N, C-alpha and C positions, 0 to 999 in steps of 0.2 A: 390364656383365652379359652381353652377348652373347658376348664373348670367353670369359668364365668358363664359360658353358654349352657352348660349342663345345669347350672344353678337356676338360670332363667327359664329354660325350656324343658328340663327333665328328659323324658323319653321322646320329646318332640324335636330333638336335634340329632343329627347323624353325621358321623365322620367316615362311615363305610364307603369304600371306593366305588363299589357298584352303584349304591344309592346316589352318590354324588354325581356320577356320570349320567344317571337317569334324569337328574334335575338340572343338567347343564346343556340341554339341547332343546330344539323345538321340532316342528313337523317337517322342516325343509330337508329334501334329499340332496345334500350338497356334494359336488364333485370332490374327489380326494384332495385335489390341490387346494380348494377353498376350505375344506375341513381343517387342513393343516394350518391354515392361516388364522382361523377364527375359533375353532372348537377347543375350549379350555375346560378343565374340570374344577369345579368349585372346591374349596377346602373344607366346607361344611354346608349343611342345609338345615335351616330352622323352619319350624311351622308355628308361628305365633297364633294365639287365640284371642288376644286383646290388644287394644291400642297401646296400653301401658307397656306391654312387653316389647312392642315395636319401638317405642320411645327409649326404653332402656337399652335395646340393641343398638339403635342409632347413636346414642351417646357413647356407648362402649366402642363401636366401630370407628367413630370420629376420633376418639381418644387414641386408638391403636392404628388409625389410618388404614383400616381394612375395607376394601370395596364391598358394597352391598348391591345385589341384583334382585329386583322384585320379580316374582313369578306368579301368574294366575294359574291357568291350566296348561300353558304351553301349546295352545292350539293355533298359533300364528306361525308364519314362516319368514318373518322379517328379521329374525335374530335378536329381538328385543330382550329375550330372557337368557341369552348366552352370557355367562360371566367372563368377559374378555380378560379381566385381570384377576381371575379366580376369586378369592375371598369367600363371601357367604351368600348363598342363594336364600332369599326370604320367600318361602312358599306360603301363599295366603289361603290355601285350600281349607284350613280348619276355621277360618273366620267366615263362616257360612250361614250366619243367622239372618233371618228376615226380622228386622228390628221393629218396624211399624208399618201398618197399612192404614192409610188415612182415606176412607171411602168418601168422606164429604168433599175433600179437596183433590181427590183422585191423585194421590202420590203414594209412593212406597219408598221406605228407607231400608237399606240392606248393608251387610258387610261385604267386602270385596270378593270373598270366595264363593258367593252364591252362584250356582249354576243357572243359566238363563232358563233352560227347560223346566227346572224344578220351581223356579220363581213363577213361571207362567202357570204351572199346575196349581200352585198355592193361590195365586190371584183368581184363577178360574173357579176354584172351589168357593170363592166369596163373591162371585158375580162380576169380577173385574178381569182385565187383560192388559198385557203390555202394549204400548203403542207400537213398538218395533223391537226386533231382536236379531242377533246375527245369524247367518246361515249355519253357523257352528254351534247353535244353542244347546244341543245335548251335551256338549263338552266344555264350552267356553264359560268364563266367569264374568260377572258384572265389572269387577275391578280391572280385568284384562282388557275389556272393550273400552273402558274409560281411559286406560293408559295408551291404547293404540288408536282409538277413535274409528270412525267410519260409518258406513250405512249398512242396511240389512233388509230384512223382511218387514214391510210396513213403511218403507222409506218414501214411497210415492206420496203418501199423505203426511208423514211426520219427519221426513228429511234425514239429516245425520243424527247420530246418537247425541252429539254435543247439544243439539237443539232441544233435547228433551231432559237434560240434566238441570235440576234446580239448584243442587248444592253438593259439594264434595268436601269431605273432611280428610285431611292428609297430614302425615308426619313429614315435616320438611327437614332438610339436612342439618339444621341447627337443633334438632330434637324437639321441636315444638309441634303441638297439635293445632293446625290452622283450619279455618273454614273458608272455602272459596265459593263465590257465587257471582252471577252477572259476568262482566267482562273478565274478571279475575280467573274464571274457570279455565281460560285458555292457557294459563300458566301451568296447570296440572293436566287437563284433558289433552290427550294425544302426545304427551311429552315422554312416554315410555318410562316414567318413574325417575327421570333425571332431576326433577325439581321437587318431588315429594311422593311418598308412598300412600296411596289411597287406603283409608280404613273405614270409610262410610260413604255411601252414595244415596242421594235422594233424587228420584226421577218421577216424571209425570206418567200416569197410566190412564186407562180409559175403561168405560163400561164394557162388559163382555157382550158380544153380539155374534150371531150366526155368521159364519164365513161362507159367502157365496163364491164359488169357484167356476170360472169359465175358461176352458182350454181350447185354443184355436190353432189349427195347422195352416201354414202358408208355404206354397211352393216357391215363392219369390220373396227374398228377405226384404227387399225395398218396399214391398206391399205391407209387410209386417210393420216396418217403421212408419209407413204412411198411416196405418191404423192407429198407432200410438199418437201421432200428431192429431188425428181426427178426434181421438178420445180427449186429448188435452183441450182442443178447441171447444168441445162439447161441455167442458168443465164438469164431467161426471164425478160424483163423490166416491172415488175409489180409494182403496187402502194400499194395495200392492200390485205392481206390474213387473213381470220379468220375462225374458225370452231365452230360448236355447236354440242353437243352430242345428241344422240337420246332421252335421258331422258329430256334434256332441251327442245327439240322440243315438246315432249309429254306434259310436264308440262305447257309449255307456251300456247299450244292449249287448255288445260283444264282450265287454268286461264281465257283465253278469253271467253270461253264458259260460265264460271261461271259469268263473268261480264255481258254477254248478258242476263242473267237470272234475273238480279236485277229487282225486281218488284216495280216500282214507277209509279205514274200517268204520262202519256204523253211520257214515255220512250218506244221507238219502237225497242229496241235492236240495235245491231251493224251491220254495212253493211257486206255483204258477202265478203269473201276474199279467194284467192286461196292459200291454205296451202300446205307446203311440206309434204312428207310422214313422219309419226310419228315414224317409227321404224328404221330410218336410221340416221346416222351422216351426217352433212352437211359441205361442204367446199365452202366458198365464195371467189372468186378471182376477183379482180378489176384491170383493167389496162387502160392506156390512149388510146382513140380511134385512135390517130395518130400512135400507135404502133400495130394496128390490124393485118396488113400484116405480121409482124414479130412474133406475139404472137399466133394468133388464132389457126392455124392448129397444131402447136407444143404443145400448152397447151391442146387441145382436145386429142391428142395422149397420153399425160402423164396421164390425168385423166381417160380415158377409159382403158388405159393400166394397171391401178391399180384397175380395176373392179369398177370404178366409173360410176354412171348413171347421165349424164348431164341433168338437169331439164329444163323445158320450161322457156322461157324468162319472161313470166308473173309471174311465181313463184319467179324467181330471182329478178325481179323488186319489188315484194311485200316484200321479205326478206331484200332487201337493204333499203327499206323505214323503215323497222323495226329495223335498226341498232342502233337507239337511245333508243330503248325500251327493254333493257335487263332485267328490273325489272318487266315485265308483270307478272311473276310467283308469285309475292308478293301477289296477290289477293287470292291465295290458302291458305295463312297463317292464318290470314291476315298480319303476320309479316315476316320479311326477315332476315336471318342469312347469311351474306356474308363472303367470304374469297377471298383474292386477293394476287397473288404472281407472280414473274418473274421466269419462268422455262426454262431450256435449251431444245432445240428441241429434243435432244437424250434422255431426261427423261420424255417427256410428255405422252407417251403411258402408261408407268408404273404408273405415277401419276393418270391418268384417271381411269385405271383399279383398282388400289388400293382404290381410293376414291369411286368408284361404289360398291366395296365389303363392305367397312366399313361404308359408309354413305348412307343409303337407300334413293333413290329418289333424290339424289343430281343433280342439274342442273349445267352444266359446259360449258363455252365457252372460247375461247382463240383467241388472235390476235397476229400475228407475229410482232416481233420487229427486223428489219433487217432480216438476214437469219438464225440466230442461237438462237434467244430468243423468248419466248412466254409470253405475259401477260395473265395469267389465272384468270378468274373470276368464282367463284363457289357460288351457292346459295342453302341453305336449307330453308325450310319454317317452321314456327312455329306460336304460338299465344302468344304474350307478356302478354295477360290477364291471362295466366295460370301459375301455379307454375312450371310445367314441362319446361317452356321456359328457366328458369335459366340454366338448364342442357343442353338443346338443343343448347343454345347460345355458351356454352363451346366447342361444337363440331367444331366450326369454327377454334379453335386452333388446333384440330386434323388435319383439312385440311392443316393448315400451316405446321404441322410436316411432313405430307406426302410429301408436296412440298419440304421441306428442305432435306428430306431423299434422294430425287432424284436430288439434286443440285440446288434447288430453293432458293429464298430469299423473304423477305417481299417487297411488291410493294411500300409501303409508310410507314411513321413513325407516324406522328401526335402525339396524346396523348397516344395511346394504345401500340405502339411498340417501345417505347424509348429504350428498352433493345436490340433491333435489329438495332439501328440507325447506328452503325459502319458498319454493313454488308450491309445495304440498301444504305447508302450514301458514304461509303468508309471511312476507319479509318482515313486516312490523311486529307481528306476533313472535316470530322466531327471535328477533332482537330482544324482546321482553323476556323470553325464556332464558336466553343466554345471560342477560344481566342478572336475573333472579338466581340462576345457577352459580354464577361467579360470586355473587354477594354472600349466599348462604352455604355454598359448598366449595370453598376454595381449594380443598384437597381432592376434589373430584371423587367423592365416596359413592354417590348415588349413580348406579348403572353407567359407568364410564364407557365411552365409545359409541353411544347411541344419540341420534338426532343431531348433535353438534360434532362435526368432524374433528374439531380441535380438542375433544375430550378423550381421545384414545382410539378412534377408529383406525385399524391397521392401515398404514400407508400403502403396503403391498396390495391390500384388498382394493383400496380406492384406485390404484393404478391399473389393477386387473379389470375393474369395472369399466374404466375409461377405454382400455384397450379393446374390451369386448364390444363396446359401442362403436368404435372406429373401424373394426374389422369388416371389410366388405362382405356382403351376403354370399356371393359366389365362393369366396375363399373359405367361409365357414362350411358351406356345403361340401367343398372338395376335401377339407380336412376331416370332416365327419365320416365321409366315405372311405378315406384312406385308413383311418384308425379302426382297430378291431372292435367288432360287435360281440365278440365271444366273452361271456361272463367269466370272470376270474375271481376266486376267493382263496383265502389262505387255508381254510379248513373245510371239511365236508360234513354234511348232515343228510338225513332223509330228505330227498328232493322236495317233497311237498312242504315240509317244515321249513327248509332253507329258503324256498321261494317266498313262502308266506311271511317270513321275517323281514324280507325286503318289501313285499307288497303292502304290509301294514302301513296305514296312512298316518299313524301316530296322532290321530285326531282326538283321542282321549274319550270317545263316547263310551268305551268299555270300562273306563277307570272307575267312575263314580257308580257304575252299575255292578261292578264285580263284588261278589260276596267277600272274597278274601280282602279286597281293598277296604271294604266297610269295617273289617276287623282290625287290620294293621295300619291303614292310613298312610302307607308308603308305596311309592310307585313300583317297587320290586315285586309287590304282591299282585299287581294288575296285569291283564293281558298285554296292554301297551308296553309296560315295563319289561315283560318277559320277551316280547318280540324284539325290543331294542337290545336287550342283553344278547340274544342269539345273533342279531345282526353284527354286534361288536365282536362276538366270538368268531363268526365267519370271517370277519375282516382281520382277525388276528390281534385285536386290541384288548381282548379279555379272555381269561381262562375260566372255564366252568368250575365251580367249587361245589362241595357237598351242600353248603348252605344255600346256594342258588338252586341246586337240584331239589332240595327239600321244598322250596317254594313252588317249583313246577309240580312236584308230586302232590302238594297239598291242595291243588285245585279241587274244589268241592264237586265238580261236574254239574253245577247248577244250571249251566247253559244260559245264564242271563246275558252273557256277552254276545252270543251268536246273532240275535235279532238286530242289534244296534251296530254291528260291524260296518264301517264305511265301505269296505271292499268285499263284503259278503264272504269273508273267510269262515269256514266251519271251525271256529277256534277250539271249542271243547274237544271235538273229534281229533283235531290235530294234536292236542295235548295227549289224548289217549294213544295216538300213534307214536308219540315221542316217549311215553313212559317206559315201555320195554326197551327202547333204544338206550335210554339213560342207565337202566338197571342191568340189562343183559349184555349190551354191546360196549358201553362206555365204562362199566364197572363201578357205577355209583350205588350206594346203598339205598334200599327202600326203607320205610319206617319199620322199626323193630316190632311194633305191634302186628304188622302184616306177616313178619317172619313167624311169629307165634301162631297166628291164624293159619298160615300155610301148613305148618307142621300138624296142627290139629285136623286140618282138612285131609291131609294124606293119611293120617292114622284113623280118623273116625268120621270123615266126611262133613264136619261142621266147624265153624269158627269159634265156638264158645268152649272148647275143650270138654264137651259133653261126651257121654258114651254113645256110640253108634247104636247099641242095643236098646237105648232108651229114647231113640229119636221119635217114636210114635206114642210115647207114654202120655202125650197130651190129649189123645183121642178120648172123647167122653164115652162113658159106658152106654149111653142111650143112642149112640149114633152107629149105624151100620156102614162099614167100609167094605166095598166089593174087592175081590182079589184082582179082577180085571174089569175094565169099563171103558167106554168111549170118552167119558169125562173124568179128568183127574183133578184133584185139588192139590195145589202146591203151597205148603205152609211157609217154607224158608227156615233158616237156622234160628233166627231170633224168636219167631213165633213158636217154634218147636221146643225151645229150651228156656226162654225167658218170658216173653209176653204171650204165654200160652192161651190166654183168653182170646187173643186175636184169631188163632186157629180154631179154637173151640166154637167161637161165635160163627165163623165162616161155615163150618160143616153143619151147624144147626140151621143156618140159613138155607144151605143146599138141600138138607133133608126136608125142611118145612116146605120147600118149593117142589118137592117130588123128584129131585135129581138123583139118579143112581150114579155113584162115583167111586173111584178108587183113589188111593194115595200110593206113594212109593215106599211108605213105611220106613224101615231102617235103611232102605236103599236110597232114600232121598238124600242128596248132598247139597252142599252150599251151591248157590246158583253160579258163583264164580266172579260176581261183580267186584268183591274186595280184591281178588287176585288180579283182575284187569287193571284196577286203579293203582295197584302196587307194582305193576309191570311184570308180574310173575306168570308169564304165559305158559310155562310148562305145567304149573299147578292148575291153571285154568283149563288147559286141554285135558288133563287127567279127570277133573271133575265134570267137564262138559261131556266126555265120553260116558262116564258113569250115569249121568242124568238122562241123556238121550237114549241110551240103551235100555234103561229102566222103563222109560215111557213107551218105547217101541215094543218091548216084551209084553206089556200089558194092553196093547192094542188101543192106546189113547189117541183120540182125535182132537179133543178140546182140553185145554189146560186153564183152570181157574186159579188165579194167583192173588194173594193178599199183598205181599211185599212189593212196593214199587221198584226197589232195586232188583229183585228177581224178575219182575215184569220187564224192566229195561234189558236185562240180559237175554231173556227169551225173545223179546221183540226185535232187538237190534244186533246183538252180538252172535246169538246162536245161529241165525240163518247164514251168516257169513262163515262161521266155523263148520257148520254142517256141510256146506258146499266145499269148503277147503279140505275136509276130512272124509268126504264121500258118504255122508249120512242123509237119508231122506228127511225132509223137514216140511211137513204139511200141517202142522198143528195150528188149530184156531185158538187164539189167545183171548181170554177175558179177565179183566181185573174184577175183583170181587164186587166193586161198586157197579160195574157194568152188568155183571151177572144178576145182582140183586135188582137192578132197574128192569132188566129183561123179565125176571120172574114176577115183579109187580105189574108190569104192563100186560103180561099174559094172564093175570088174575090168579097166579099160583101162590102168591105170597100175600097174606092178609095180616095186618097188625091187630093185636088184641088189646094192648094197653097204651094209653097216652104216655108220653115222656115230656113232662112240663119243664123244659129247659130252654134257655137262650144260648144257642151254640154258633160257633163259627168254624170255618173249614180251612185247614192248612193245605195248600196245593203242593204236595211233595214234588220236587223237581223231576223225578224219574217217571212219574206218570203224567205230570203236567207238561212242562216244556219239552221233555223228551218224547212223550207219547201222545200228547194232545187230549188227555182225558180230564175234562173240566166239568162237563154238565152232569154226568151220571151220578157222582156222589152228592151234588147239590140237589138234583131231582129226587133222589132217594130220601135225603134228610128232610126236604120240604114235604114229603108225603107222609111222614110220621106224625100221628096225632099229637098235638101239644107242643111240638117243636117250633120255636121262634128262631128263624135263621137270619144271621147278620153277616155282612162281609167285613173283613179287615181292610185297612187302607190299601195295602198291596195285595192283590188277588189275581187269580187266573195267570195269564202270561207274565204279569208283573209281580207275582208273588215273591216274597223274600225267601231265600233258602234258610233252612234251620241252622246252617253252619256245618252240617254233615259230621259224621263220625271221623272224617279225615282231620278236621281241626280239633276234634275232641281227643284224637290220638296224638296229633303233632303239636298243638298249641292250646292247651285247655283254657287259659285266660281269654284267648280270642274266641274259642268255642262258646264260652259263657257270654261274652259280649254279643255275639251274633244270635245265639239262641234267645237271649234276653230281649233283643230288639223285636223278635217275632212274638214272644210271649206278651210284651208290652202292647203290641197292636191289639191283641185279644182283650187285654185289660182296658184299653182305651175305649173299646166299644161295649164294655160292661158285659161281656159274654160270661156265661156260667161255666163253659167248658170250651177248650180248644181241641178240635177233633182232627185226627190225622189217620192215615192208613198205613204209614210206613213205620215199622217197628224201630228203625234206626232214628228217624225223626223224633219219635216219641221218647226214645232214650235221651237224645240230645236236648230236646226241649224241657224234659223233666229235670235233667241234671242242671241245665242253665238256670231254670226257674229256682231250683233249690239253692244253687250256689250264689245267686244274686238277690235272693229274698223276694222274688216275685211270685205271688200266690195266684196260681191259675191251674185248674185241673186240666191235665193233658190226657185225653182219652182216645181210645181207638174208635174209629168210625162204626165198626161192627158192634160195639158195646150197646149203642143206642138202638140198633136194629134188633139185636137179640132181646133187649129189654122190652121193646115194643111187641115182639113176638111172644112174650110171656116167659122168657128164660131168666134165671137168676144169673147176674153177671158179676164176675170177680174182677176187682181192680188190681192190676198187676204193677201199679206204680212203685209200691214199696220194694217188691222183689227186683224190679228193673233197676232201681237205684242201688240196691245191694249188689247185684251182679256186676253193674258197671263199676262200683267202688272196688270190687275185687280185681277186675281187669285193669282199672286205672292204677291201682297200686302196683300191679305187675309191670305196667308200662313205666311207672316212675322208677322202678328198680332198674329197668333197662335203659335209662338215660345215662349220659356221661356222669352226672353227679351221683345218680343212683348206683352205678357200678363202682365209683370211687368210694362211696360210703360202704358198700358191701365189702369191697376189698380191704377197707380199713378195719372192718370187723373180723377179718380173717387173716390178720397179719401173721400170727404164728404159723398158720397153715401155709401161707405164701412162702415164708422163710424156709419151712421144712420141705416145700416142694421144689426149691431151687435145684437146678442141675448140680450133680456132684462137683463139677469143676468150679462152681460159684460158691459152694458152701464154706470152704476155708476163708475166702475173702469176706463173706458176710459175717462170719463169727469173729474174724480178725477185727473187723470194723467195730463190733460191739465191745471187743476187749481192749481197744486202744485207750490210753490215758486221755483225760479230758482235753489238755492243751493240744494234743495231736489229733484227737478224734474229731473235734469241731471242724477244722479245715478239710479233713479227709471226708467227712460226711457231706460237706458243702460240695466237694468235687463229685462225690457219689450221686448227690441230688441232680447234678447236671448230666450224669451218665444214664440215669434211670430211664428218661424218655426215649433214649436210643436203644437201651438194652431190653426193656420190657416187651415191646412188640415182637422181638426176636425170641425171647425166652418163654413168654406166657403160653403160646400154643402147646408146647410140649408139657407144660405144667398143668394144663386144664384137667386132664383125667384124674390127677391126684387131688385137685381142688374141688372137683364137682360134688363129692359128698357134702362138703361144708357149704357149698353154694345152695344145694337142695335144702339143707338144714336151715339156712338163713332165710330162704324164700318162704318156708313154712312159718318161720318166726315173724317175718315181716308181714305176712298175710295170715293172721291167726284164724280168720273166718273162711279160709280157702275151701271151696266145695271139694268133697271127697273125690269127685270125678277128675278134677284138675290135679289134685294131689297124686292120684294114680298115674297120671300122664307124665308128670314132671321128670321122673328118672329117664324116660326115653326121649321126651320132647326137648327138655332144657339143654342137654349137651348139643343137640343138633342146632338149636337156635343160637347158642353161644358161639359155636364154631363159625356160624355165618356172620354174626354181628360184631364179634370182637376184633377181627382184623381192621375194620374201618373205624372202630371206636377207640382202639388203643392209642393212636397218635394224640387223641384229645384226653384220654384218661390218664396216660402216663405222666404228663407234666403236673397234673393235679394230685396224683398219687405220690409222686416223688417226695415232697416234703413230709408227707405222712409216714412214708417208709423210713426216712432218716430219723424222724422224730421217734418212731418206734424203736429203732436201734439204740438211740441215745437213752430213751426211757428204760429200755430193757436192761441196759447195763446198770442203770441206777437201781432197778428193782432187784437185780441179782446181787449187787453190792449190799443193799439193805438186808436182803435175805441172809447173806453171809454174815 
């Protein structure tokens, strides 16, 4: 079966245990007892790209009787994506194309893996909009909502999602592609994939219109409900109505405050926001701007007539932006106990009041579905690490009982509410689904255990659900108080990281946003996946491995995840906190490239293996550098040794602007950012002290910086370390773009020449999302005569990361993919040049463009300024690619396969370096006659992986001369500066990296060693 899946899906199938775990759960925080009943790990995960692949898979699975579980983005908590009988999880995330937008008929056809928020963006760009979308739109897929059904934002006007589906195409259990429309849609829609896997969806859409938002506060919830009734009676043409209770507002505000207090290095808290009053219930009404004349005055009269207080537009805007973040309250738990039901409008006030009486601190919100229904979402918080959580979780069933008592029903079915399926889906419709399932899926291959209780829902689970419903409320309260509220975990981690792993809502908003996920397309690369891994580690269900740690360390620090986090976690900063723990405390290896950089920093203060004495050789002859000055220019390693035009342009700009400045010359060191991301805090402290002391000695008050990575270190890490180590830190920081804009505004910088180019700007993550510098470079570029400035599709806060040198070091193919995505955006807008200010971004983008055949000039921001000022500008692209090719070759040598190849090329030296006690055995092996030698070498081959890690450390001093010789042979264009360093640097690097690499190297080397001994005997025999 494995070979068949690999044939169909190639690298889009995985059998990795960690990856399989990540695709075998959803967002629910289940009590341990329930987890043991239902959480199973799939045997494989596949990611189809076409319907034909799904058909082939279904036929294969049917033949082998292997269960298939469909998965969208896993953003629900009903258990629909849990593979109860293991088998294969079919993840549809790569089927994410918008197939057709029909403006005339106002329809859109998409594949199931399309994310709702991205679809809305695409439609908006063409003057269209979705009729409705789920409150989980930033993470949820179209296919997922079709499978589960329900209502969402826009349901006041457009009802349930099912009411807006025109046609579904699905692969049914017999392996056929069928089209469903009209009444037949009910066979597939809301059936959780038990009757068919959706591969194409056509839905109705609408014209784009301005959204008018009115937010009103009510002190009396019944007055809020009365206002809704009056709105209905007035038949106002509204699009969306939802409410939140006062407790929800209060709990959400408390959760946000808690998140802002997370104490990790470089986390500066959350931005200030305008919050609504905490002691009032809120009603949000949204209607089309084209209906404003018809709605505005009448709506205001209704709201104020029911004693509502209409809040400021700024508050309404903030709350509307928060519509996707209903789970913010989870951070208080850090676990969440949800309940969801459909309630009639005439029962909602009673439901809310009874729930508030019986369930202390419950957070409730509701959205109108047409004029007579409300989708109610209620949250209790708890801590799944405690024994008391088992009882607290049962209270979600009490909330469901309250809803049913007042005419409500379950919102969805999934795995947990199969007993309510007839009520939720309709008895007649459920019967049709059951008959269809029985006829086409007699072996119960499609998503067993969901919707229909007789298809594999665990009996123990059904019994537990019934028992929970029957347990009296006072008994639940007493049991909860009796059981411990003290968190218990199997393992320990940094407290902030450990708590965050449980607080993560698993909503998936960060997944599609994550740079690494864009490159790898597997959950293990995403923040959501990493938080789940850590949660399982803390529970004792998973061991951390070097492969998992590599993915943690590979985080590009782009910070795209932070703004979308459901619970306001400072994700990137928490990773930064975790890196040194992994490397220094838990004993995992950092990337070998950083070991090389670290040794170069210790010897010569830079990461490029350059000579310290040549650090300032980039300084132009026509520029005067002061020995001491209040302003210092900071070039950074790459601009000092590789992209020297960047530094030369910057000092020309400063001199043209009349700025008197100094540099640190040969005393300038690496800023330390590479050492921070590598977890090498000792090296960071060493270089930090060097740099701060150098600036203080020169009397510097303002530091002008070109490199965004350097800027990030100075702006965010240095203040913390200065305080920690007792240094004064009062420096004013200016990025070169900010300093240039300042000089232009002061009239000190005047351009002499036009630059007739169409250019675009790459927002480097470290000055963009990290430091908020967006306007200065754009303002400067737009002020240059002749420049035509255009924006790429993703820009400013939403800019794509270049992929960073981290992926270039760790996974070059992924680096090429990510860099090419960014370069393509510049090509798409027909720019003449893609401008950046980060030397590392420039290296990455140039390398990716070259390796993927994308022709786009990647130039430094200052090139254009210097040219406009009348200076001749040197293009450093060629030298940049050359220097990176040297470094890349060194990195290739330091991989497992690279070490194996090197050791294969030095087999005689390895044999000669064997300890004296081993020499007779090795020579004896070579001397054995053929019939005896073969089994002996086979036995030796099995011993080598155990022996080599023990023997090699003592052999390395003898082997090092040959290693140095081979390094020079492998890198014939090695710069002389690097060659000088190798004898001192390489032994130190090898001593660090070999202990962790040998367990992987030895098994690959063993057959080469035995082959050498066999061949060596033959050569000696032939020679004789």
